[in-house]
BATOR-722103 format. One record per residue (C-alpha): residue number from 1; residue in three letters; x, z, y. Coordinates in steps of 0.001 Angstrom, whole numbers, plus 500000, padded with zeros to 6 digits. Example, Ala and Ser with C-alpha at 12.3 -4.5 7.8 and 13.67 -1.06 7.14 Angstrom:
[rec 1, ALA, [512300, 507800, 495500]]
[rec 2, SER, [513670, 507140, 498940]]
END
This chain:
[rec 1, MET, [673091, 899051, 579768]]
[rec 2, ALA, [673584, 901076, 576130]]
[rec 3, GLY, [675355, 904090, 578078]]
[rec 4, VAL, [672963, 904331, 580850]]
[rec 5, ARG, [669900, 904895, 578148]]
[rec 6, ARG, [671915, 907409, 576328]]
[rec 7, GLN, [672715, 909169, 579657]]
[rec 8, LEU, [668842, 908880, 580561]]
[rec 9, ARG, [667860, 910243, 577030]]
[rec 10, ILE, [669693, 913061, 576936]]
[rec 11, ALA, [668180, 913800, 580763]]
[rec 12, LEU, [664633, 913529, 578881]]
[rec 13, ALA, [665497, 915274, 575820]]
[rec 14, GLY, [663684, 918586, 576769]]
[rec 15, ALA, [660715, 916693, 577312]]
[rec 16, SER, [660932, 914169, 574272]]
[rec 17, ALA, [661471, 917586, 572395]]
[rec 18, LEU, [658098, 919557, 573508]]
[rec 19, LEU, [655882, 916591, 572793]]
[rec 20, ALA, [657051, 917138, 569083]]
[rec 21, VAL, [657113, 920909, 569026]]
[rec 22, GLY, [653801, 922162, 567902]]
[rec 23, ALA, [652153, 919449, 566726]]
[rec 24, ALA, [649534, 921177, 564551]]
[rec 25, THR, [648192, 923268, 567851]]
[rec 26, PHE, [644337, 922492, 567389]]
[rec 27, GLY, [641903, 923296, 564749]]
[rec 28, MET, [639202, 921151, 563592]]
[rec 29, SER, [636387, 921474, 562255]]
[rec 30, ASN, [636387, 919507, 559590]]
[rec 31, GLY, [639099, 921599, 558144]]
[rec 32, HIS, [642160, 919325, 558084]]
[rec 33, ALA, [644938, 920108, 560691]]
[rec 34, GLU, [644459, 917991, 563711]]
[rec 35, MET, [648404, 917537, 564144]]
[rec 36, ALA, [647687, 916002, 567511]]
[rec 37, ARG, [649563, 916377, 570805]]
[rec 38, TRP, [646708, 915071, 572432]]
[rec 39, GLU, [642783, 915504, 572569]]
[rec 40, THR, [640516, 913001, 574664]]
[rec 41, ALA, [637211, 912639, 575499]]
[rec 42, ARG, [634711, 911191, 573155]]
[rec 43, THR, [635691, 907403, 573514]]
[rec 44, ALA, [635740, 904016, 571868]]
[rec 45, LEU, [636608, 900693, 572507]]
[rec 46, THR, [634942, 897057, 573815]]
[rec 47, SER, [635629, 894967, 576872]]
[rec 48, ASP, [636343, 894943, 580632]]
[rec 49, THR, [634791, 893513, 583521]]
[rec 50, VAL, [636898, 893912, 586659]]
[rec 51, PRO, [636041, 892213, 590153]]
[rec 52, ASN, [638458, 889533, 591305]]
[rec 53, ARG, [639350, 888014, 587518]]
[rec 54, VAL, [640486, 884510, 587706]]
[rec 55, HIS, [637229, 883646, 585339]]
[rec 56, ASP, [634078, 885101, 584128]]
[rec 57, HIS, [634208, 887632, 581545]]
[rec 58, SER, [630378, 888468, 582142]]
[rec 59, THR, [629125, 886354, 579223]]
[rec 60, HIS, [631685, 888274, 576365]]
[rec 61, ASP, [630918, 891486, 574203]]
[rec 62, HIS, [633672, 892935, 572789]]
[rec 63, GLY, [631940, 896233, 571877]]
[rec 64, ALA, [631705, 898221, 568544]]
[rec 65, GLY, [630010, 897096, 565985]]
[rec 66, SER, [630979, 893196, 567283]]
[rec 67, ASP, [633787, 893143, 564323]]
[rec 68, PRO, [633157, 894219, 560921]]
[rec 69, HIS, [636268, 896447, 560898]]
[rec 70, SER, [635058, 898675, 563815]]
[rec 71, HIS, [635816, 902229, 563826]]
[rec 72, GLY, [632568, 903012, 566088]]
[rec 73, SER, [632288, 903874, 569676]]
[rec 74, ILE, [630782, 907032, 571608]]
[rec 75, THR, [627288, 907593, 572096]]
[rec 76, SER, [627564, 910916, 574366]]
[rec 77, LYS, [629922, 912282, 577451]]
[rec 78, PRO, [631205, 916092, 575547]]
[rec 79, GLN, [631111, 919048, 578250]]
[rec 80, ALA, [633695, 919335, 580480]]
[rec 81, GLN, [637406, 921355, 580087]]
[rec 82, PRO, [639003, 920985, 583657]]
[rec 83, SER, [641566, 923704, 582752]]
[rec 84, ARG, [642810, 921081, 580237]]
[rec 85, GLY, [642016, 917686, 582443]]
[rec 86, MET, [639306, 916732, 580402]]
[rec 87, VAL, [637182, 915753, 583324]]
[rec 88, TYR, [634394, 912918, 583474]]
[rec 89, ALA, [633483, 912532, 587276]]
[rec 90, SER, [632099, 909194, 587840]]
[rec 91, LEU, [632507, 908250, 584112]]
[rec 92, THR, [629050, 907283, 582528]]
[rec 93, VAL, [628625, 906310, 578587]]
[rec 94, ALA, [628002, 902405, 578701]]
[rec 95, ARG, [625465, 901711, 575907]]
[rec 96, SER, [625276, 897529, 577169]]
[rec 97, GLY, [627245, 894918, 579246]]
[rec 98, ALA, [631135, 894771, 579504]]
[rec 99, CYS, [632006, 898403, 578928]]
[rec 100, LYS, [629381, 899079, 575693]]
[rec 101, GLY, [630763, 902005, 573573]]
[rec 102, LEU, [632991, 902885, 576770]]
[rec 103, TYR, [632440, 904724, 579483]]
[rec 104, ALA, [631713, 902622, 582690]]
[rec 105, VAL, [633675, 903952, 585935]]
[rec 106, LYS, [630101, 904473, 588287]]
[rec 107, GLY, [630736, 901021, 590537]]
[rec 108, LYS, [633734, 899873, 590167]]
[rec 109, GLY, [633308, 897645, 587227]]
[rec 110, ALA, [636138, 898882, 585214]]
[rec 111, CYS, [636212, 900669, 581615]]
[rec 112, SER, [637869, 903606, 580770]]
[rec 113, HIS, [638538, 905705, 576889]]
[rec 114, GLY, [638043, 908992, 578962]]
[rec 115, PRO, [640385, 911640, 580216]]
[rec 116, ASP, [643644, 912450, 577831]]
[rec 117, ALA, [643964, 916371, 577491]]
[rec 118, PRO, [648220, 917378, 577466]]
[rec 119, PRO, [650418, 917213, 575285]]
[rec 120, ALA, [651909, 920141, 573360]]
[rec 121, GLY, [654442, 921841, 576281]]
[rec 122, HIS, [652598, 920834, 579072]]
[rec 123, ASP, [649783, 922844, 581066]]
[rec 124, VAL, [647314, 920728, 583564]]
[rec 125, ARG, [647694, 923590, 586051]]
[rec 126, ARG, [651379, 923866, 586113]]
[rec 127, ASP, [653593, 921260, 587365]]
[rec 128, VAL, [656423, 919464, 585685]]
[rec 129, GLN, [659793, 920010, 587797]]
[rec 130, PRO, [662051, 917042, 589182]]
[rec 131, VAL, [665081, 915812, 586830]]
[rec 132, ALA, [667869, 917518, 587265]]
[rec 133, GLY, [670944, 915680, 587980]]
[rec 134, LEU, [669555, 912700, 589048]]
[rec 135, ASP, [668915, 910428, 592707]]
[rec 136, THR, [667843, 907510, 594040]]
[rec 137, GLN, [671372, 905776, 593867]]
[rec 138, SER, [671976, 906705, 590036]]
[rec 139, ALA, [672259, 903499, 587329]]
[rec 140, ALA, [669696, 905550, 585195]]
[rec 141, THR, [667208, 904432, 587572]]
[rec 142, ALA, [667508, 900651, 587669]]
[rec 143, VAL, [665780, 898877, 585142]]
[rec 144, ASN, [666332, 894905, 584120]]
[rec 145, CYS, [665798, 892440, 586849]]
[rec 146, PHE, [663348, 889912, 586670]]
[rec 147, GLY, [662640, 887056, 589529]]
[rec 148, ASN, [662734, 888366, 592983]]
[rec 149, GLY, [661951, 891930, 592141]]
[rec 150, THR, [657779, 890909, 592906]]
[rec 151, ASP, [656834, 887515, 591871]]
[rec 152, GLY, [654104, 886827, 589243]]
[rec 153, ASN, [652503, 890039, 586895]]
[rec 154, ARG, [654003, 893253, 587719]]
[rec 155, VAL, [653803, 897030, 586908]]
[rec 156, GLN, [653662, 898594, 590149]]
[rec 157, VAL, [654412, 902284, 590586]]
[rec 158, LEU, [652387, 904339, 593167]]
[rec 159, TYR, [653103, 907766, 594393]]
[rec 160, VAL, [649146, 909211, 595317]]
[rec 161, TYR, [648626, 912539, 596838]]
[rec 162, SER, [646223, 913646, 599477]]
[rec 163, GLY, [647811, 916687, 600992]]
[rec 164, THR, [651597, 917577, 601463]]
[rec 165, SER, [653694, 914608, 600437]]
[rec 166, ARG, [656392, 915642, 597714]]
[rec 167, TYR, [657849, 911997, 597820]]
[rec 168, GLN, [661440, 912443, 598596]]
[rec 169, GLN, [661487, 915665, 596304]]
[rec 170, TYR, [660333, 913544, 593447]]
[rec 171, LEU, [661303, 909818, 594231]]
[rec 172, ALA, [664467, 910229, 591809]]
[rec 173, SER, [662478, 911557, 588961]]
[rec 174, PHE, [659626, 908827, 589443]]
[rec 175, GLN, [662038, 906214, 589035]]
[rec 176, THR, [664085, 907793, 586352]]
[rec 177, TRP, [660641, 908046, 584165]]
[rec 178, ALA, [659876, 904632, 585013]]
[rec 179, ARG, [662922, 903411, 583314]]
[rec 180, GLY, [662344, 905953, 580279]]
[rec 181, MET, [658933, 904162, 579742]]
[rec 182, ASP, [660898, 900856, 579784]]
[rec 183, ASP, [662847, 902283, 577081]]
[rec 184, ILE, [660258, 903225, 574612]]
[rec 185, TYR, [658692, 899698, 575076]]
[rec 186, ASN, [661879, 897975, 574489]]
[rec 187, ASP, [663267, 900315, 571542]]
[rec 188, SER, [659782, 899845, 570199]]
[rec 189, ALA, [660156, 895624, 570635]]
[rec 190, ALA, [663759, 895928, 568698]]
[rec 191, LYS, [661966, 897594, 565414]]
[rec 192, THR, [660613, 894217, 564923]]
[rec 193, GLY, [663489, 891927, 566229]]
[rec 194, GLY, [662191, 891248, 569842]]
[rec 195, GLU, [663073, 892421, 572835]]
[rec 196, ARG, [660051, 893575, 575666]]
[rec 197, HIS, [660774, 894782, 579044]]
[rec 198, ILE, [658209, 896436, 581797]]
[rec 199, ARG, [657810, 894044, 584503]]
[rec 200, PHE, [658135, 896328, 587428]]
[rec 201, VAL, [657949, 896091, 590996]]
[rec 202, THR, [661884, 896290, 591824]]
[rec 203, ASP, [663739, 896200, 594889]]
[rec 204, GLU, [667318, 894052, 595546]]
[rec 205, ASP, [669021, 896271, 593013]]
[rec 206, CYS, [666321, 896289, 590200]]
[rec 207, VAL, [665231, 900163, 590694]]
[rec 208, PRO, [661473, 900209, 590485]]
[rec 209, THR, [659444, 900739, 593791]]
[rec 210, VAL, [657518, 903896, 593894]]
[rec 211, THR, [655180, 903482, 596911]]
[rec 212, PRO, [653497, 906337, 598679]]
[rec 213, VAL, [649811, 906205, 599425]]
[rec 214, GLN, [648159, 909069, 601185]]
[rec 215, VAL, [644424, 909342, 600060]]
[rec 216, SER, [641249, 911655, 600437]]
[rec 217, SER, [641546, 915134, 598412]]
[rec 218, GLY, [637471, 913729, 597103]]
[rec 219, ALA, [639830, 910772, 595282]]
[rec 220, MET, [642371, 913181, 593782]]
[rec 221, GLY, [639426, 914796, 591935]]
[rec 222, ASP, [638018, 911618, 590595]]
[rec 223, PHE, [639528, 908499, 588644]]
[rec 224, GLY, [636755, 906226, 590475]]
[rec 225, TRP, [636969, 907300, 593471]]
[rec 226, MET, [640649, 906980, 593774]]
[rec 227, ILE, [640790, 903363, 592109]]
[rec 228, ASP, [638013, 902609, 595230]]
[rec 229, GLU, [640698, 904003, 598100]]
[rec 230, LEU, [643302, 902553, 596480]]
[rec 231, ARG, [641517, 898730, 595676]]
[rec 232, ASN, [640338, 899045, 599984]]
[rec 233, ARG, [644097, 900014, 600295]]
[rec 234, GLY, [644935, 896137, 599345]]
[rec 235, PHE, [646036, 897675, 595608]]
[rec 236, ASP, [643426, 895358, 593965]]
[rec 237, ARG, [645933, 892615, 592929]]
[rec 238, THR, [644874, 890552, 589784]]
[rec 239, ASP, [648712, 889930, 588800]]
[rec 240, ARG, [649070, 894401, 588623]]
[rec 241, LYS, [648604, 897021, 586720]]
[rec 242, TYR, [649291, 900234, 588468]]
[rec 243, THR, [650985, 903361, 587258]]
[rec 244, VAL, [649852, 906113, 589296]]
[rec 245, PHE, [651797, 909566, 589660]]
[rec 246, GLY, [648897, 911231, 591101]]
[rec 247, ASP, [650091, 914423, 593063]]
[rec 248, ALA, [647058, 916513, 591484]]
[rec 249, ASN, [645947, 919233, 588693]]
[rec 250, VAL, [642894, 917617, 587696]]
[rec 251, TYR, [644079, 915386, 585032]]
[rec 252, CYS, [646868, 915010, 582132]]
[rec 253, GLY, [645970, 911243, 581901]]
[rec 254, ILE, [643440, 908821, 582287]]
[rec 255, GLY, [643265, 905118, 582594]]
[rec 256, GLU, [641445, 901813, 582187]]
[rec 257, PHE, [640773, 900812, 578649]]
[rec 258, ALA, [639583, 896695, 578213]]
[rec 259, GLY, [638995, 896684, 574804]]
[rec 260, ASP, [639186, 893183, 573794]]
[rec 261, THR, [639992, 891983, 570369]]
[rec 262, ARG, [640765, 888405, 571331]]
[rec 263, LYS, [644113, 886704, 570466]]
[rec 264, THR, [643429, 884441, 574095]]
[rec 265, ALA, [645164, 884091, 576744]]
[rec 266, ASP, [642568, 885161, 578767]]
[rec 267, ASN, [642184, 888558, 577154]]
[rec 268, HIS, [641080, 891014, 580049]]
[rec 269, SER, [643874, 893415, 579125]]
[rec 270, ASN, [646325, 890339, 580799]]
[rec 271, PHE, [644866, 890715, 583810]]
[rec 272, GLY, [644720, 893150, 586659]]
[rec 273, PRO, [644066, 895260, 589203]]
[rec 274, SER, [643705, 898036, 586452]]
[rec 275, PHE, [645284, 901494, 587043]]
[rec 276, ALA, [646860, 904048, 584841]]
[rec 277, ARG, [647418, 907869, 586339]]
[rec 278, THR, [649058, 910572, 584974]]
[rec 279, ASP, [648810, 913622, 586751]]
[rec 280, ALA, [651410, 916572, 587722]]
[rec 281, GLY, [651246, 918571, 584941]]
[rec 282, CYS, [651809, 915666, 582623]]
[rec 283, TRP, [654684, 913642, 584607]]
[rec 284, GLY, [656991, 912067, 581876]]
[rec 285, PRO, [657896, 909251, 580448]]
[rec 286, GLN, [655776, 909368, 577480]]
[rec 287, VAL, [652334, 910020, 579382]]
[rec 288, ILE, [652541, 907534, 581455]]
[rec 289, ALA, [653724, 904937, 578831]]
[rec 290, HIS, [650428, 906376, 576662]]
[rec 291, GLU, [648298, 905219, 580302]]
[rec 292, LEU, [650087, 901870, 580586]]
[rec 293, GLY, [649287, 901042, 576765]]
[rec 294, HIS, [645229, 901609, 577609]]
[rec 295, ASN, [646152, 899092, 580205]]
[rec 296, LEU, [647695, 896629, 578302]]
[rec 297, GLY, [644925, 896999, 575658]]
[rec 298, ALA, [645908, 899628, 573224]]
[rec 299, VAL, [644239, 900775, 570707]]
[rec 300, ASN, [641735, 898595, 569918]]
[rec 301, ASN, [638729, 900109, 567297]]
[rec 302, ASN, [638813, 897548, 564812]]
[rec 303, ALA, [642690, 897762, 564309]]
[rec 304, PRO, [643895, 899312, 560780]]
[rec 305, SER, [644461, 902392, 561715]]
[rec 306, SER, [642101, 903278, 564481]]
[rec 307, THR, [640229, 906272, 565740]]
[rec 308, GLY, [637781, 904615, 567061]]
[rec 309, GLY, [638645, 906360, 570574]]
[rec 310, ALA, [641300, 903936, 571762]]
[rec 311, HIS, [644302, 905696, 569765]]
[rec 312, CYS, [645555, 905915, 565824]]
[rec 313, THR, [646074, 907819, 562557]]
[rec 314, ASP, [649553, 906943, 561792]]
[rec 315, GLU, [651752, 909191, 563226]]
[rec 316, TYR, [654301, 909295, 564461]]
[rec 317, ASP, [653758, 907197, 567417]]
[rec 318, VAL, [653135, 907349, 571204]]
[rec 319, MET, [649483, 906167, 571141]]
[rec 320, CYS, [648499, 908231, 568006]]
[rec 321, TYR, [646688, 911104, 567680]]
[rec 322, SER, [643570, 912506, 566281]]
[rec 323, ASP, [640500, 912130, 569281]]
[rec 324, SER, [636919, 912741, 569802]]
[rec 325, PRO, [634363, 911839, 569050]]
[rec 326, TYR, [635609, 911909, 564955]]
[rec 327, TYR, [638703, 913745, 564915]]
[rec 328, PRO, [640183, 911742, 561888]]
[rec 329, PRO, [642971, 912780, 559732]]
[rec 330, MET, [646415, 912086, 560756]]
[rec 331, ARG, [648682, 910373, 558316]]
[rec 332, PHE, [652126, 911036, 558884]]
[rec 333, VAL, [654078, 907892, 557279]]
[rec 334, CYS, [656557, 907404, 559880]]
[rec 335, ALA, [659723, 909796, 561033]]
[rec 336, ALA, [659420, 912167, 563974]]
[rec 337, SER, [662296, 909855, 565630]]
[rec 338, GLN, [659451, 907511, 566155]]
[rec 339, GLU, [657539, 909819, 568821]]
[rec 340, SER, [658857, 908001, 571648]]
[rec 341, LEU, [657967, 904523, 569698]]
[rec 342, LEU, [654988, 902522, 570093]]
[rec 343, ASP, [653134, 901414, 566672]]
[rec 344, CYS, [654077, 903129, 563919]]
[rec 345, GLY, [653286, 900811, 561427]]
[rec 346, ASN, [653986, 897677, 563742]]
[rec 347, ASN, [650144, 897131, 562503]]
[rec 348, ASP, [648189, 898328, 564938]]
[rec 349, TYR, [648611, 896985, 568891]]
[rec 350, PHE, [652277, 896304, 569130]]
[rec 351, ASN, [654465, 893644, 567131]]
[rec 352, THR, [656849, 891227, 568506]]
[rec 353, SER, [656477, 889074, 565378]]
[rec 354, PRO, [653802, 889530, 563092]]
[rec 355, PRO, [653456, 888415, 559734]]
[rec 356, ALA, [651155, 885112, 559553]]
[rec 357, GLY, [647398, 886502, 558271]]
[rec 358, SER, [647905, 889797, 559710]]
[rec 359, TYR, [645758, 892217, 561702]]
[rec 360, LEU, [648119, 891291, 564569]]
[rec 361, ALA, [648770, 887686, 563858]]
[rec 362, ASN, [644462, 887362, 564467]]
[rec 363, TYR, [643927, 890161, 566983]]
[rec 364, TRP, [644896, 891111, 570219]]
[rec 365, ASN, [648773, 892414, 570344]]
[rec 366, MET, [649906, 893964, 573442]]
[rec 367, ALA, [653491, 892647, 572489]]
[rec 368, ASP, [651970, 889192, 574042]]
[rec 369, SER, [651072, 890957, 577256]]
[rec 370, VAL, [651938, 888818, 580082]]
[rec 371, PHE, [653142, 892171, 581908]]
[rec 372, LEU, [656194, 892592, 579500]]
[rec 373, GLU, [659158, 890355, 579417]]
[rec 374, ARG, [660269, 888694, 576340]]
[rec 375, SER, [664422, 888913, 577620]]
[rec 376, ASP, [666755, 891015, 579572]]
[rec 377, GLY, [666501, 888887, 582681]]
[rec 378, ASP, [669377, 889079, 585001]]
[rec 379, ASP, [671665, 891671, 585102]]
[rec 380, PRO, [670726, 894395, 587257]]
[rec 381, GLY, [671812, 894117, 591427]]
[rec 382, PRO, [674900, 895274, 593392]]
[rec 383, ASP, [675886, 898951, 593803]]
[rec 384, PRO, [672960, 900210, 596017]]
[rec 385, ASP, [675389, 901918, 598283]]
[rec 386, PRO, [676469, 900492, 601636]]
[rec 387, ASP, [679570, 899852, 602159]]
[rec 388, PRO, [681471, 902915, 602867]]
[rec 389, GLU, [683647, 901840, 605464]]
[rec 390, GLN, [680096, 901860, 607644]]
[rec 391, CYS, [679342, 904417, 610291]]
[rec 392, THR, [682650, 906931, 609742]]
[rec 393, GLY, [684356, 908785, 611826]]
[rec 394, PHE, [681141, 910705, 612997]]
[rec 395, GLY, [680866, 914640, 612813]]
[rec 396, ASN, [678227, 914490, 610399]]
[rec 397, SER, [676917, 912640, 607411]]
[rec 398, GLN, [674076, 911611, 605419]]
[rec 399, THR, [672737, 909143, 602718]]
[rec 400, GLY, [669485, 908427, 601081]]
[rec 401, ARG, [667399, 905815, 600326]]
[rec 402, LEU, [663744, 904265, 601292]]
[rec 403, ASP, [661585, 902150, 599478]]
[rec 404, GLN, [659779, 899669, 602074]]
[rec 405, GLY, [657142, 901588, 604202]]
[rec 406, GLY, [659023, 904887, 603530]]
[rec 407, ASP, [660705, 907179, 606456]]
[rec 408, ALA, [663531, 909840, 606310]]
[rec 409, ARG, [664371, 912603, 609085]]
[rec 410, VAL, [668072, 912997, 609677]]
[rec 411, PRO, [669377, 915694, 609091]]
[rec 412, ASP, [668069, 916736, 605798]]
[rec 413, GLY, [664365, 916364, 606970]]
[rec 414, ASN, [664805, 918685, 609769]]
[rec 415, TYR, [666163, 918785, 613456]]
[rec 416, TYR, [669243, 920067, 615577]]
[rec 417, TRP, [669791, 922045, 618213]]
[rec 418, SER, [672385, 920749, 620927]]
[rec 419, ARG, [673617, 923455, 623231]]
[rec 420, TYR, [674941, 921392, 625433]]
[rec 421, ALA, [674744, 918281, 627679]]
[rec 422, GLY, [676346, 915325, 626739]]
[rec 423, ARG, [676725, 912379, 624758]]
[rec 424, HIS, [674781, 911684, 621011]]
[rec 425, THR, [676173, 908797, 618634]]
[rec 426, ALA, [674519, 907540, 615414]]
[rec 427, CYS, [675282, 904566, 612926]]
[rec 428, LEU, [672490, 903409, 610420]]
[rec 429, ALA, [673618, 901197, 607570]]
[rec 430, GLY, [671137, 900015, 605475]]
[rec 431, PRO, [670854, 897347, 602274]]
[rec 432, ASP, [671325, 893394, 602865]]
[rec 433, GLY, [668260, 891495, 603509]]
[rec 434, THR, [666111, 894524, 604858]]
[rec 435, ASP, [665260, 895932, 608121]]
[rec 436, PHE, [665907, 899428, 608677]]
[rec 437, ASP, [664859, 900612, 612332]]
[rec 438, LEU, [666354, 903939, 613909]]
[rec 439, TYR, [664625, 906108, 616313]]
[rec 440, PHE, [666080, 909009, 618251]]
[rec 441, GLN, [663702, 911454, 619116]]
[rec 442, LYS, [663372, 914777, 621536]]
[rec 443, TRP, [661230, 918145, 621461]]
[rec 444, ASN, [659533, 917996, 624535]]
[rec 445, GLY, [657700, 921827, 623865]]
[rec 446, SER, [654880, 920339, 621947]]
[rec 447, SER, [655709, 916795, 620558]]
[rec 448, TRP, [658658, 915150, 619610]]
[rec 449, VAL, [659378, 912004, 621789]]
[rec 450, THR, [661239, 909120, 620966]]
[rec 451, VAL, [664330, 908750, 624459]]
[rec 452, GLN, [666065, 906199, 622647]]
[rec 453, LYS, [665253, 903398, 619557]]
[rec 454, SER, [667465, 900755, 617662]]
[rec 455, ALA, [665214, 898360, 615918]]
[rec 456, THR, [666824, 895051, 614985]]
[rec 457, GLU, [666514, 893128, 612322]]
[rec 458, THR, [668790, 894160, 610226]]
[rec 459, SER, [669553, 897443, 608834]]
[rec 460, ASP, [672744, 898089, 611563]]
[rec 461, GLU, [671835, 900358, 613435]]
[rec 462, ALA, [673147, 902232, 616543]]
[rec 463, ILE, [672377, 904999, 619010]]
[rec 464, ASP, [674218, 906393, 622530]]
[rec 465, TYR, [672116, 908552, 624192]]
[rec 466, GLN, [673316, 910909, 627027]]
[rec 467, GLY, [670969, 913985, 627119]]
[rec 468, ASP, [670901, 917456, 628057]]
[rec 469, SER, [670234, 920552, 626026]]
[rec 470, GLY, [667476, 920750, 623474]]
[rec 471, TYR, [666214, 920002, 620342]]
[rec 472, TYR, [666596, 916063, 618538]]
[rec 473, ARG, [666310, 914605, 615266]]
[rec 474, TYR, [666775, 911056, 614073]]
[rec 475, TRP, [664002, 909113, 612103]]
[rec 476, ILE, [664769, 905893, 609965]]
[rec 477, ASP, [662034, 903990, 609342]]
[rec 478, ALA, [661860, 901072, 606451]]
[rec 479, TRP, [660332, 898735, 608215]]
[rec 480, SER, [661157, 895660, 605499]]
[rec 481, GLY, [662681, 896003, 602142]]
[rec 482, SER, [664052, 898841, 599970]]
[rec 483, GLY, [667426, 900479, 599340]]
[rec 484, ALA, [670114, 903187, 599735]]
[rec 485, TRP, [671239, 904083, 603361]]
[rec 486, THR, [673865, 905857, 605186]]
[rec 487, MET, [674296, 907280, 608704]]
[rec 488, GLY, [676481, 909388, 610528]]
[rec 489, TRP, [676062, 911071, 613924]]
[rec 490, SER, [677573, 912964, 616560]]
[rec 491, ALA, [676308, 915519, 618900]]
[rec 492, PRO, [677673, 917063, 622360]]
[rec 493, ARG, [680291, 920101, 621803]]
END
């Protein structure tokens, strides 16, 4: 897998370089150079109460001030800066209860550290472009296999949008960035002699599934509103952390954060549902890794290098920057090569083998999260390409990939004109163990009408239709399962 990791890092090198450039972008009122890649809202840390937990957290209070090492908490909400993604809709300063010292997400029983501003090289209003030269059948999109890909605690990737979907345009990029996020976590574990892989929801080829979900425009402008709609759509499992690629230009990143410092299996950060959202101006592995880090419990405000705002002061580090409300000076104690790694000093939030008596031996350690796997797991699954001998001998061919619930139009998301009456034939071959259905449709002047379908319980489908001249198209529906497909078709000549 080392070769694949090298290929991925080459593909992502430009984005990583942008994050390392111009670290001293923002000035500070106290005269210190902020040297930050980010600037968040006023935040601090404490605990999180989320509905449907397996136990009651209501009696716990892990807020600022509950520990002698506490670095403070927020007391007011700053002015919004929409052009930088600093949007506080549905967030209120919690002065008591489970979210004390954090933002409470109105009516959701969830806590947050608040929005993160864009790193250097990113603009909330300017979309990140798709990664060039990769597709969903590339080895660079596969991660390590664990179980059947859906069992147990998992990080599930969602593509959430309200208008026109760009799912097919960005799918390979989403999967590549998810793979890059896993590299960040496992390479960070290697610093202390361990392994940690993200337990993604994956398909049979060990590729992270990306589920498209359409929500209202209001939900795209409000983190709490989005959480509400997603929960109502069934994304409310206690064994899931939801990493959201938000197709909007509202936030850079924002996520739920528990701030629970207890070193116990029932730590709030060890449960879902919780959401980490990154919008189109900040899509890429480091930002999504950062927001997932908050979901998993970093950085608690009693950590040795805490900023008091859910981040850390010892650079270089995925989770460190000088944030509000305290804007502490940064300490550059690790090489710039650790810009894409967790926990510069292995002492604040992530260590696979913390020394006895150390902070992480006594307080919450993100490396203990049940959403991270401690081994390489199984080898990646079989080649996702269908049998090349299937669906040959047709005048036209096309390949693609679908996740469960997705669909595709052939040819190339469009339709074709058949000048002559005659026989239309087609063949679809999909992955073993899945159920992809094939529909043949004709334009009747006002809408598309299915004139023939092939919907067996497998993904091997065929069309044979006699028709007159007109506009036609094929529609592939991934009824069950995910994977690559190949299709051949011919029209009258």
